[in-house]
Structure formats: structure tokens, C-alpha cells
GUDREN-167620 format. One line per field, with one value per residue (C-alpha): z, y, x; residue in three letters; residue number from 1. Coordinates in steps of 0.5 Angstrom, whole numbers, plus 500, padded with zeros to 3 digits. Layout:
<nodes>
Z Z, ...;
Y Y, ...;
X X, ...;
residuo ALA, ...;
num NUM, ...;
</nodes>
This chain:
<nodes>
Z 542, 550, 553, 556, 558, 560, 566, 571, 570, 574, 572, 574, 580, 582, 580, 575, 568, 563, 558, 563, 564, 556, 553, 549, 548, 544, 539, 538, 537, 532, 528, 528, 525, 520, 517, 517, 509, 508, 510, 507, 500, 501, 502, 498, 497, 504, 508, 510, 512, 518, 524, 531, 533, 538, 532, 524, 521, 514, 510, 506, 502, 500, 497, 493, 497, 498, 502, 504, 508, 511, 511, 516, 516, 520, 519, 520, 516, 521, 521, 514, 519, 522, 515, 514, 521, 520, 513, 514, 509, 512, 506, 503, 509, 510, 503, 506, 512, 507, 502, 507, 509, 503, 499, 504, 503, 495, 495, 499, 494, 498, 496, 501, 504, 510, 514, 521, 523, 529, 530, 537, 539, 545, 543, 537, 532, 528, 521, 521, 523, 518, 513, 515, 515, 508, 506, 509, 505, 499, 500, 501, 495, 491, 494, 493, 501, 506, 512, 517, 523, 527, 534, 535, 542, 545, 550, 553, 555, 551, 545, 543, 541, 534, 533, 532, 530, 526, 525, 520, 520, 514, 513, 506, 503, 498, 496, 499, 495, 491, 496, 494, 498, 494, 493, 486, 485, 481, 477, 471, 473, 471, 476, 474, 478, 478, 479, 486, 486, 491, 497, 499, 507, 509, 510, 513, 519, 514, 509, 515, 518, 511, 511, 518, 517, 510, 511, 506, 504, 503, 501, 495, 488, 488, 485, 481, 479, 479, 478, 485, 492, 495, 501, 496, 492, 499, 501, 495, 498, 497, 491, 491, 487, 489, 483, 477, 480, 483, 476, 474, 481, 480, 473, 476, 472, 478, 482, 487, 489, 494, 497, 497, 504, 510, 508, 501, 495, 498, 504, 502, 495, 499, 504, 498, 496, 497, 498, 492, 489, 489, 486, 481, 481, 476, 478, 471, 468, 470, 471, 478, 479, 480, 487, 489, 486, 490, 496, 495, 493, 499, 504, 500, 501, 498, 493, 497, 503, 498, 496, 503, 505, 500, 494, 489, 484, 485, 490, 488, 485, 481, 479, 473, 468, 463, 457, 461, 462, 456, 457, 464, 463, 457, 462, 468, 463, 461, 468, 469, 472, 469, 469, 469, 468, 473, 474, 474, 479, 479, 483, 490, 497, 498, 498, 493, 490, 487, 482, 479, 474, 475, 474, 476, 482, 482, 483, 482, 481, 480, 486, 489, 495, 498, 503, 505, 507;
Y 885, 886, 881, 885, 880, 886, 889, 885, 880, 883, 888, 895, 892, 888, 881, 877, 876, 871, 877, 879, 873, 873, 870, 874, 870, 876, 876, 868, 869, 875, 870, 865, 870, 872, 865, 863, 865, 861, 855, 856, 857, 849, 846, 840, 834, 831, 837, 844, 847, 851, 853, 854, 847, 842, 838, 837, 833, 829, 825, 819, 817, 825, 824, 818, 813, 806, 802, 806, 805, 811, 813, 818, 822, 828, 832, 839, 843, 843, 848, 851, 855, 858, 861, 863, 867, 870, 873, 874, 869, 866, 866, 859, 855, 853, 850, 846, 843, 841, 838, 834, 830, 830, 827, 822, 820, 819, 814, 810, 811, 815, 821, 827, 829, 833, 837, 840, 844, 846, 853, 854, 861, 865, 871, 871, 876, 875, 878, 873, 867, 869, 869, 862, 860, 863, 858, 852, 854, 854, 848, 845, 847, 845, 838, 838, 837, 841, 845, 843, 845, 846, 849, 856, 855, 862, 859, 865, 862, 856, 860, 866, 872, 871, 864, 859, 852, 848, 841, 838, 832, 830, 824, 821, 815, 809, 804, 797, 793, 799, 801, 802, 797, 796, 789, 790, 793, 787, 787, 790, 796, 803, 808, 815, 821, 827, 834, 837, 845, 846, 843, 842, 841, 836, 838, 845, 844, 843, 848, 853, 851, 852, 859, 861, 858, 861, 868, 867, 874, 871, 878, 878, 874, 867, 865, 860, 864, 872, 873, 870, 872, 866, 866, 866, 860, 856, 858, 855, 851, 843, 841, 838, 832, 829, 832, 829, 822, 821, 819, 814, 811, 810, 806, 802, 805, 805, 800, 804, 811, 814, 821, 823, 826, 826, 820, 822, 817, 812, 811, 813, 808, 802, 803, 801, 795, 788, 782, 781, 788, 793, 800, 802, 809, 812, 819, 821, 820, 827, 834, 836, 842, 848, 849, 842, 843, 850, 846, 841, 845, 850, 844, 840, 834, 827, 825, 819, 824, 828, 822, 821, 828, 832, 830, 832, 834, 829, 829, 823, 816, 812, 804, 803, 797, 798, 798, 803, 808, 812, 813, 815, 820, 823, 824, 827, 832, 834, 835, 839, 835, 834, 827, 824, 816, 815, 808, 801, 795, 789, 783, 783, 785, 790, 797, 802, 803, 810, 810, 816, 816, 820, 828, 826, 831, 833, 826, 825, 818, 813, 812, 808, 808, 803, 803, 796, 796;
X 149, 148, 154, 159, 165, 170, 166, 161, 157, 152, 146, 145, 141, 146, 144, 147, 145, 147, 149, 154, 157, 158, 152, 147, 141, 138, 144, 143, 135, 137, 142, 136, 132, 137, 139, 132, 131, 138, 135, 128, 132, 135, 128, 127, 122, 121, 124, 121, 127, 124, 128, 127, 124, 128, 129, 128, 123, 125, 120, 124, 117, 116, 123, 121, 124, 121, 126, 131, 138, 140, 147, 150, 156, 159, 166, 169, 173, 180, 185, 183, 178, 184, 186, 179, 179, 186, 184, 177, 175, 168, 164, 166, 168, 161, 161, 167, 163, 158, 163, 166, 160, 156, 162, 163, 155, 156, 161, 157, 151, 147, 144, 145, 138, 139, 144, 145, 151, 154, 157, 161, 165, 167, 163, 157, 159, 153, 156, 161, 156, 151, 157, 159, 152, 150, 156, 153, 146, 150, 154, 147, 144, 150, 149, 141, 140, 136, 139, 134, 137, 143, 146, 150, 154, 157, 162, 166, 173, 173, 175, 180, 177, 175, 176, 170, 169, 164, 162, 157, 152, 149, 144, 143, 139, 140, 135, 136, 141, 143, 149, 156, 160, 166, 165, 164, 171, 175, 182, 181, 177, 179, 181, 178, 180, 175, 180, 180, 178, 185, 187, 180, 180, 186, 193, 192, 196, 202, 200, 200, 207, 210, 206, 209, 216, 217, 213, 208, 205, 198, 195, 200, 199, 201, 207, 204, 198, 199, 191, 190, 192, 195, 190, 184, 188, 189, 182, 178, 172, 172, 169, 162, 161, 154, 150, 155, 156, 149, 146, 152, 151, 143, 144, 150, 156, 160, 163, 167, 168, 173, 173, 180, 181, 186, 191, 191, 191, 195, 190, 183, 183, 184, 178, 173, 177, 176, 181, 185, 184, 190, 190, 195, 196, 201, 202, 205, 198, 195, 199, 201, 197, 201, 199, 201, 207, 208, 207, 212, 217, 216, 217, 222, 216, 218, 213, 211, 209, 205, 201, 199, 198, 194, 189, 195, 189, 184, 178, 175, 176, 172, 173, 169, 169, 174, 168, 164, 170, 169, 162, 163, 168, 164, 158, 162, 165, 158, 156, 162, 168, 175, 176, 183, 185, 189, 191, 187, 185, 190, 190, 194, 193, 188, 191, 194, 201, 202, 208, 212, 218, 224, 221, 214, 213, 220, 223, 230, 229, 223, 219, 213, 209, 205, 199, 195, 188;
residuo MET, THR, SER, ASP, THR, GLY, SER, SER, ALA, LYS, ASP, ASN, GLY, GLY, GLY, TYR, THR, TYR, ALA, GLY, ALA, GLY, VAL, SER, ILE, ASP, ALA, GLY, ASN, ALA, LEU, VAL, LYS, ALA, ILE, ALA, PRO, LEU, ALA, ARG, ALA, THR, ALA, ARG, PRO, GLY, ALA, THR, SER, GLU, LEU, GLY, GLY, PHE, GLY, GLY, PHE, PHE, ASP, PRO, LYS, ALA, ALA, GLY, TYR, GLU, ASP, PRO, LEU, LEU, VAL, ALA, ALA, ASN, ASP, GLY, VAL, GLY, THR, LYS, LEU, LYS, LEU, ALA, ILE, ASP, HIS, ASP, ARG, HIS, ASP, SER, VAL, GLY, ILE, ASP, LEU, VAL, ALA, MET, CYS, VAL, ASN, ASP, LEU, ILE, VAL, GLN, GLY, ALA, GLU, PRO, LEU, PHE, PHE, LEU, ASP, TYR, PHE, ALA, THR, GLY, LYS, LEU, GLU, ASN, GLY, VAL, ALA, GLU, ARG, VAL, VAL, ALA, GLY, ILE, ALA, GLU, GLY, CYS, LYS, GLN, ALA, GLY, CYS, ALA, LEU, ILE, GLY, GLY, GLU, THR, ALA, GLU, MET, PRO, GLY, MET, TYR, SER, ASP, GLY, ASP, TYR, ASP, LEU, ALA, GLY, PHE, CYS, VAL, GLY, ALA, VAL, GLU, ARG, GLY, GLU, GLN, LEU, THR, GLY, ASP, ARG, VAL, ALA, PRO, GLY, ASN, VAL, LEU, LEU, GLY, LEU, ALA, SER, SER, GLY, VAL, HIS, SER, ASN, GLY, TYR, SER, LEU, VAL, ARG, ARG, LEU, ALA, LYS, ASP, PHE, ASP, TRP, LYS, LEU, ASP, ARG, PRO, ALA, LEU, PHE, ASP, GLN, ASP, ARG, LEU, LEU, ILE, ASP, ALA, LEU, ILE, GLU, PRO, THR, ARG, ILE, TYR, VAL, LYS, SER, LEU, LEU, PRO, LEU, ILE, ARG, ASP, GLY, SER, ILE, ASN, GLY, LEU, ALA, HIS, ILE, THR, GLY, GLY, GLY, LEU, LEU, GLU, ASN, ILE, PRO, ARG, ILE, LEU, PRO, ASP, GLY, ALA, HIS, ALA, MET, VAL, ASP, ALA, ALA, SER, TRP, ASP, GLN, PRO, ARG, LEU, MET, ALA, PHE, LEU, GLN, ALA, GLN, GLY, ASN, ILE, GLU, PRO, ALA, GLU, MET, ALA, ARG, THR, PHE, ASN, CYS, GLY, VAL, GLY, MET, VAL, LEU, ALA, VAL, GLU, GLU, ASP, HIS, ALA, GLU, SER, VAL, SER, SER, ARG, LEU, ALA, GLU, ALA, GLY, GLU, THR, VAL, LEU, GLN, ILE, GLY, GLU, ILE, ALA, GLY, GLY, PRO, ALA, GLY, CYS, THR, VAL, THR, GLY, ALA, GLN, GLY, THR, TRP, SER, ALA, THR, GLU, ASP, TRP, GLU, ALA, THR, HIS, LEU, ALA;
num 1, 2, 3, 4, 5, 6, 7, 8, 9, 10, 11, 12, 13, 14, 15, 16, 17, 18, 19, 20, 21, 22, 23, 24, 25, 26, 27, 28, 29, 30, 31, 32, 33, 34, 35, 36, 37, 38, 39, 40, 41, 42, 43, 44, 45, 46, 47, 48, 49, 50, 51, 52, 53, 54, 55, 56, 57, 58, 59, 60, 61, 62, 63, 64, 65, 66, 67, 68, 69, 70, 71, 72, 73, 74, 75, 76, 77, 78, 79, 80, 81, 82, 83, 84, 85, 86, 87, 88, 89, 90, 91, 92, 93, 94, 95, 96, 97, 98, 99, 100, 101, 102, 103, 104, 105, 106, 107, 108, 109, 110, 111, 112, 113, 114, 115, 116, 117, 118, 119, 120, 121, 122, 123, 124, 125, 126, 127, 128, 129, 130, 131, 132, 133, 134, 135, 136, 137, 138, 139, 140, 141, 142, 143, 144, 145, 146, 147, 148, 149, 150, 151, 152, 153, 154, 155, 156, 157, 158, 159, 160, 161, 162, 163, 164, 165, 166, 167, 168, 169, 170, 171, 172, 173, 174, 175, 176, 177, 178, 179, 180, 181, 182, 183, 184, 185, 186, 187, 188, 189, 190, 191, 192, 193, 194, 195, 196, 197, 198, 199, 200, 201, 202, 203, 204, 205, 206, 207, 208, 209, 210, 211, 212, 213, 214, 215, 216, 217, 218, 219, 220, 221, 222, 223, 224, 225, 226, 227, 228, 229, 230, 231, 232, 233, 234, 235, 236, 237, 238, 239, 240, 241, 242, 243, 244, 245, 246, 247, 248, 249, 250, 251, 252, 253, 254, 255, 256, 257, 258, 259, 260, 261, 262, 263, 264, 265, 266, 267, 268, 269, 270, 271, 272, 273, 274, 275, 276, 277, 278, 279, 280, 281, 282, 283, 284, 285, 286, 287, 288, 289, 290, 291, 292, 293, 294, 295, 296, 297, 298, 299, 300, 301, 302, 303, 304, 305, 306, 307, 308, 309, 310, 311, 312, 313, 314, 315, 316, 317, 318, 319, 320, 321, 322, 323, 324, 325, 326, 327, 328, 329, 330, 331, 332, 333, 334, 335, 336, 337, 338, 339, 340, 341, 342, 343, 344, 345, 346, 347, 348, 349, 350, 351, 352, 353, 354, 355, 356, 357, 358, 359, 360, 361, 362, 363, 364, 365, 366, 367, 368, 369, 370, 371, 372, 373;
</nodes>
């Protein structure tokens, strides 16, 4: 790397250079060369995953689609990145980036086809960038989509030393008429939850505030799991649900899907509900994960606040016909998911109510929280 932001922007002959201003074109080219094999490893029908052009091509017909609707999503990782940066945990945040996009596509019935990333930093450190992109490639493989391009931006003065930001963009497809819109969700449907892998990628501003205020020792074993460092429990990447859900979507076994992200159970389930359908979630129907119990206890967080801030152990919610619930649960378990029956759809205004008896989520009395769409 030839950039030198600490001295002069001029070369030895007195002329200004881009490298002298803090941007190394050579370092950027080296990064593209280094990550090209990672992108090639995500190749799938419809994409070649070759980097270096001005854009990436994808052929839906080669992917097997006849009359596809395209569905697009974009997202980031949020302040979870700060934990990764401060504690040298760069290898898995790329999985988070992909997960936040592809999980948003699958809930609409769309198979993720291709992914592009945006990596921005003040000074390009290829060792870090390569680790991040390796995580992105791993996330794409887990989701079955191709990494066909991206952008690396080196912007001196925009970021503090060592900081970077990520954005991801994904396009998926679903055959016309097979998309999930939530219009099939109706009273009597059963709500199934798929267990999360941890906090996923939402709520980290509160997590980091707790860590600071209570002086957590992140490099020591977690109080709730002596076999893991606390930082590793907090940085666990977001689970990608695409491959386990796609077969069920295609055979019509699922009426609706909700990805539990910012806003928690309370605010995400209503996003898929038609008028006359109200989600009733019983918080006592699954065991509160120890990590969630730890966060709640540390912050003295009310149950209702937990339900609208964190996923509370449920990363994805399915609405299915009651007589399909057992077979759907069995197929998902065979695919590696932990399936929880968390409630049902009742009649009423579109929205969600989470209830808990005394003792559920450490409550001192019976409680409920409601959010209307």
C-alpha cells in the first residue's frame, strides 16, 4: 500500500498524487484480485460471478425461471459492526450482511439470485477487507446466491481509523402468482417460529450501551455460557433460513413469513397480516435463550420492550394451516431448523399481541404488549 496520509499529498517531484491524498488505487486493485476466487466460489446457474466490470450480469432463464417477478432488498449490519471492529471479529459480519437481505427476500417467496456489496472505509486495509468479503461469500453460499459484484470505497477523512461500513444489495425471483404477500394468512393459522442464532443484527445500540455502562469484560467467558467468550456470543452471525424454507414455499405449505428484525416480534409479524388477522404470541411457549435473559437482566428491560427490540430467540415466523403445522415442522427440523410453536392467528385488527404469565421473561405479573399494523 502506497498511501501516506500522514505526510504530503505530493510525490518526490512536487506533483500531487491520489495515493498522497490517502487513496491507493494499487491496494484496491490488489483487493479485487484477492477476492475474485471468493466470488467465483459462489457461482450458480445464471451467473458467472466474474468481478471487474462496470456491472454484473444475471440470466433468469438460465436459472430456470419462465415468468419471474424480481424482488430486491438492501440492508446493512448496523452498529454490530462496531463490536466486530473493536474486537477483531471481521470474519462473520459479511454473513450478517447477506442474511439481512436474503431473509427479507425469502419472506416474499423469492429465491435470492445475486448479491452485491459496498465496503467503505477511510483507509483500505486489505487483510480486514478480505476477511469481510470472505464472510460475504460464505453468506452467499449459504443462501444459494451469486456474488456478482460490489464496490470498495476508500474515503480519507470520512471514517475514524480502522472503521468501515457495509451495505448489501440482493435481487431474487419468484414465479408470477407464487409470491407471498400475506393475503392467505387467516384466523386459525398456526404460528411457527424458527430459532435465531443469537441477537442477529438488530438491537446492538442497546447491547453496546449495556456493555459500556456495566463494563462488560467481552474477552472473558460469558456468565450464561462458560464455554464461550462473551464477544463471540454477541457476534454470532445471523442465521440464513433460505434453503430450509424455499421447498416449503414452492409447494404452497406456507401462508405467510415474517423476518424478525428491528421492531422485534411485535412490529414485524403485523407486516404480513391482512385486515381481520391478529397474531397472538405466547411468550411462555418457548424457552427464553440465556443470552436474551442476560441482556434483559443487565438492563432491567421490561418484557414488552424486549418484544419490540430483540428477536427474543425467534428469527423467522411462519403462518401455516393448522393441519399442515406438524408436517411443516417435521420438514424444517429435518432441514436443520429448531421449530417452535409460538401462537396462532385470531380474528381482529391487523397487529400482534405478545402475552406472558407471571414469571415469563422475569415478569413480576402477567403482561401483554400489542402493536397494530
